[in-house]
C-alpha positions as CSV (number, residue, x, y, z in Angstrom):
1,M,19.3,-16.5,-22.0
2,A,16.2,-13.8,-21.6
3,E,16.0,-11.9,-18.5
4,K,13.8,-12.6,-16.1
5,R,10.7,-10.2,-16.0
6,D,9.5,-9.0,-12.6
7,E,5.8,-10.3,-11.1
8,L,4.0,-9.5,-9.2
9,R,2.1,-11.6,-6.5
10,Q,-1.5,-11.4,-4.7
11,F,-2.5,-12.4,-1.2
12,T,-6.5,-11.5,0.4
13,V,-5.6,-11.2,3.7
14,T,-7.9,-10.1,6.9
15,P,-12.3,-10.5,7.2
16,L,-12.4,-7.1,5.3
17,Q,-10.3,-9.0,2.1
18,T,-7.2,-6.6,2.1
19,N,-5.2,-6.7,-1.1
20,C,-1.7,-7.4,0.2
21,Y,0.9,-7.2,-3.0
22,A,4.3,-8.5,-3.4
23,Y,6.5,-7.1,-6.1
24,V,9.3,-8.8,-7.0
25,S,12.3,-7.8,-9.2
26,A,15.7,-9.4,-9.7
27,G,15.1,-11.7,-6.6
28,E,14.0,-8.7,-4.1
29,C,10.4,-8.5,-3.0
30,L,8.6,-5.3,-1.6
31,V,5.6,-6.5,0.4
32,V,2.7,-3.6,0.0
33,D,0.2,-4.0,3.0
34,P,0.4,-6.9,4.8
35,G,-2.7,-6.9,6.6
36,G,-2.5,-10.3,8.7
37,S,-0.9,-13.3,8.4
38,G,2.4,-11.9,8.1
39,A,3.9,-15.7,8.5
40,A,1.7,-16.9,6.2
41,V,2.5,-14.3,3.5
42,A,6.4,-15.1,4.3
43,E,5.9,-18.6,3.5
44,H,4.9,-17.8,0.3
45,L,7.8,-15.7,-0.2
46,D,10.4,-17.9,0.8
47,D,12.0,-18.1,-2.7
48,V,13.1,-14.4,-2.7
49,R,14.3,-11.8,-0.3
50,V,12.3,-9.7,1.2
51,T,13.6,-5.8,1.1
52,C,10.9,-3.9,2.5
53,V,7.5,-4.2,4.0
54,A,5.5,-0.8,3.2
55,A,2.2,0.1,4.4
56,T,-0.1,2.7,2.3
57,H,-2.0,4.0,5.4
58,G,-1.8,2.6,9.1
59,H,-4.9,1.3,9.5
60,G,-4.9,-2.2,11.2
61,D,-6.4,-4.4,7.8
62,H,-3.1,-3.1,6.0
63,V,-0.6,-3.2,8.9
64,G,-1.8,-6.3,11.4
65,G,0.9,-8.9,9.9
66,V,3.9,-6.6,9.3
67,A,5.3,-7.7,12.9
68,A,5.1,-10.8,11.7
69,L,6.6,-10.5,8.4
70,C,9.3,-8.4,9.4
71,H,10.1,-10.7,12.1
72,A,10.2,-13.8,9.3
73,T,11.8,-11.8,6.8
74,G,14.4,-10.1,8.3
75,A,13.2,-6.8,6.3
76,P,12.7,-3.3,7.5
77,F,9.2,-1.9,7.7
78,A,8.2,1.7,5.8
79,I,5.1,4.1,6.5
80,H,4.4,7.4,6.6
81,A,5.0,9.4,9.4
82,A,1.9,10.6,10.1
83,D,0.5,7.3,10.0
84,A,3.1,5.6,11.8
85,E,1.9,5.9,15.7
86,L,-1.6,4.6,14.3
87,A,0.0,1.4,13.0
88,R,1.0,0.9,16.5
89,H,-2.2,0.2,17.6
90,A,-3.2,-2.2,14.7
91,G,-3.6,-5.4,17.2
92,E,-5.5,-3.1,19.8
93,M,-9.8,-2.6,19.0
94,S,-10.2,-0.2,16.3
95,E,-13.4,2.5,16.5
96,V,-15.4,0.3,14.1
97,G,-15.0,-2.7,17.2
98,R,-12.2,-4.9,14.8
99,S,-8.9,-5.4,15.8
100,Y,-6.1,-7.6,13.1
101,D,-3.5,-10.0,14.5
102,E,-0.5,-7.6,16.2
103,N,0.7,-4.0,16.8
104,A,3.3,-2.9,13.9
105,P,6.8,-2.2,15.2
106,A,8.4,1.0,15.3
107,A,9.0,1.9,11.8
108,D,12.4,1.8,10.4
109,R,11.6,3.9,7.6
110,L,9.7,6.7,7.8
111,L,8.6,8.2,4.3
112,A,7.8,11.3,2.7
113,E,6.7,12.9,-0.2
114,G,9.0,12.0,-2.9
115,D,11.2,9.3,-1.3
116,V,12.0,6.5,-3.0
117,I,11.9,2.6,-2.5
118,K,13.5,0.2,-4.9
119,V,13.5,-3.1,-5.2
120,G,15.8,-5.0,-7.9
121,T,15.1,-2.6,-11.3
122,A,11.9,-0.9,-9.9
123,T,11.4,1.8,-8.0
124,F,8.6,3.5,-6.2
125,T,8.0,6.8,-5.3
126,V,6.0,8.0,-2.8
127,M,3.2,10.4,-3.5
128,E,1.4,12.0,-0.1
129,T,-2.4,11.3,-0.6
130,P,-3.9,12.2,2.8
131,G,-7.5,12.2,3.4
132,H,-8.6,8.5,4.1
133,T,-5.8,8.7,7.0
134,P,-3.6,12.0,7.4
135,G,-0.4,9.9,6.3
136,G,-1.8,7.9,3.3
137,I,0.1,7.7,0.3
138,V,0.4,6.0,-3.4
139,L,3.6,4.2,-4.5
140,V,4.2,5.1,-8.2
141,G,6.0,2.5,-10.0
142,G,9.5,3.2,-12.5
143,G,12.1,1.6,-13.8
144,S,10.7,-2.2,-14.7
145,A,7.1,-1.4,-12.4
146,E,6.3,1.6,-14.8
147,G,2.7,1.3,-15.0
148,L,2.0,0.3,-11.7
149,A,0.6,2.1,-9.0
150,F,-0.2,1.3,-5.1
151,V,-2.9,3.2,-4.2
152,G,-4.3,1.7,-0.9
153,D,-7.7,2.6,0.3
154,T,-7.0,6.5,-1.5
155,L,-9.1,5.3,-4.5
156,F,-11.4,2.0,-5.8
157,P,-13.2,1.8,-9.0
158,G,-15.7,4.5,-9.2
159,S,-14.9,6.0,-5.6
160,H,-12.7,6.6,-2.7
161,G,-12.0,5.4,0.5
162,R,-14.0,6.3,3.1
163,T,-13.0,9.6,5.2
164,D,-15.8,9.1,8.8
165,L,-12.8,7.4,10.6
166,T,-10.7,9.7,13.0
167,G,-8.1,11.5,10.8
168,G,-10.3,11.3,8.1
169,D,-11.1,13.8,5.5
170,E,-13.5,14.4,2.7
171,R,-12.0,17.4,1.4
172,T,-8.4,16.5,1.8
173,I,-9.1,13.1,0.0
174,L,-11.1,15.2,-3.2
175,A,-7.5,17.1,-3.3
176,S,-5.7,14.0,-3.3
177,L,-7.6,12.3,-6.1
178,R,-7.3,15.6,-8.3
179,R,-3.7,15.1,-8.1
180,M,-3.6,11.8,-8.7
181,A,-5.9,12.9,-11.8
182,A,-3.2,15.5,-12.9
183,E,0.0,13.4,-11.7
184,I,-0.2,9.8,-13.0
185,A,0.1,8.4,-16.0
186,P,-3.8,7.6,-17.9
187,E,-2.3,3.7,-18.8
188,T,-1.1,3.3,-15.3
189,M,-2.6,0.2,-13.7
190,L,-3.8,1.3,-10.6
191,L,-3.9,-1.3,-7.3
192,C,-6.1,-0.6,-4.8
193,G,-6.1,-1.6,-1.0
194,H,-9.4,-3.8,-1.2
195,G,-11.1,-5.0,-4.7
196,P,-10.3,-5.5,-8.3
197,A,-7.9,-3.1,-9.6
198,T,-8.4,-0.7,-12.1
199,S,-6.4,2.0,-14.4
200,M,-6.3,5.8,-14.3
201,A,-7.8,5.9,-17.9
202,V,-10.8,4.2,-16.7
203,E,-11.2,6.2,-13.3
204,L,-10.8,9.5,-15.2
205,A,-13.6,8.3,-17.5
206,R,-16.2,6.8,-15.2
207,N,-15.0,8.3,-11.2
208,P,-17.2,11.1,-10.5
209,F,-14.2,12.4,-7.8
210,L,-11.7,12.7,-9.9
211,R,-13.6,15.4,-12.2
């Protein structure tokens, strides 16, 4: 009997059209950036065991659904230490006048450079990529997830995440992008926090912020 392959599911949540991803491997599931509608996302994952809910950064449009999703699934919440407090205010009015579902709960796991999240036969290694927020991260796939990376709002096709919000820094995000260009394999698919996916090869050729 052929072994079942890993599966990537994607949900579009929040008025900002945030990409929430669910990576399924061997019956286990990692959910990345449940920005809103956490309970509804959980309903679409009732055939798998959610073993971790992770955030690429702490903005409300990426973590507003964490509390409901963790409550529904019993999964732990993981985020970089530098953004944990930011996430705990997701349900409050932001500086751009929006709020998202609920405040994220206290993190069960504080992520740092080199940490590994395991799900089934896949691994995701934490790469610190501050600039959009102080605790922004990229999750670089390994094992059966080789060739994928969740990049949050650090990079978009031909561009990068905004740096004009509190905690953002243009010089810092440019350094993060240069690091990504040097360390992430060109064939890697980059799964962005909003909009379409891209690849590192395409961005190396076309994204002026990676040069």
